[in-house]
C-alpha positions in Angstrom: 27.9 -20.1 3.9 26.9 -19.8 0.9 23.0 -22.0 2.8 22.8 -18.7 4.7 21.3 -16.7 2.2 18.8 -19.2 0.7 17.6 -20.2 4.0 16.4 -16.8 5.6 15.3 -16.1 2.4 13.0 -18.6 2.2 12.2 -18.1 6.2 10.7 -14.8 5.1 9.4 -15.7 2.3 7.0 -18.1 4.1 6.5 -15.8 7.1 5.8 -13.2 5.3 2.8 -15.1 3.1 1.4 -16.6 6.0 1.4 -13.4 7.7 -0.6 -12.3 4.6 -3.0 -15.0 4.6 -4.6 -14.8 8.2 -4.3 -10.8 7.5 -6.5 -11.1 4.7 -9.2 -13.9 6.2 -9.0 -11.5 9.5 -10.2 -8.6 7.1 -13.0 -10.8 5.4 -13.9 -12.3 8.7 -14.6 -8.7 10.0 -16.4 -7.7 6.9 -19.1 -10.7 7.2 -19.7 -9.4 10.6 -20.5 -5.4 10.0 -22.5 -3.5 7.9 -22.0 -3.7 4.2 -23.0 0.0 3.6 -20.0 1.2 6.2 -17.4 -1.1 4.3 -17.5 0.4 1.6 -18.1 4.1 3.1 -15.3 3.4 4.9 -13.2 1.8 1.6 -14.2 5.3 -0.5 -12.9 7.4 2.0 -9.8 5.4 2.0 -9.6 5.7 -1.6 -10.1 9.2 -1.9 -7.9 10.1 1.0 -5.2 8.0 -1.0 -6.3 9.7 -4.6 -5.7 13.3 -2.8 -2.3 12.4 -1.4 -1.3 11.3 -4.5 -2.7 14.4 -6.2 -0.8 16.4 -3.6 2.7 14.5 -3.6 2.5 14.8 -7.6 1.8 18.0 -7.0 4.8 18.9 -4.8 7.2 17.2 -7.0 6.3 19.5 -10.1 6.4 22.4 -8.5 9.9 21.6 -6.6 11.6 20.1 -9.9 10.2 23.8 -11.7 12.0 25.4 -8.7 14.5 23.5 -9.2 15.2 24.5 -12.6 14.6 21.2 -14.2 13.7 20.3 -17.6 9.9 18.2 -17.4 9.1 19.4 -21.1 9.6 17.4 -24.4 
């Protein structure tokens, strides 16, 4: 029974690495076909959306912790 986690863990790692390789290769191939400027513009939009979402979650967590009376200062 001790070999089961080793075999399944190894299979999981190999499957994830293979999937990541093909996903990166596919995205790279798609980037070569398309317009470079459109690719950069969509990347900037995603990065901006992520930054706004990160700021919103941080603000929500800070506000909620203040409402619950948690000490946030040193």
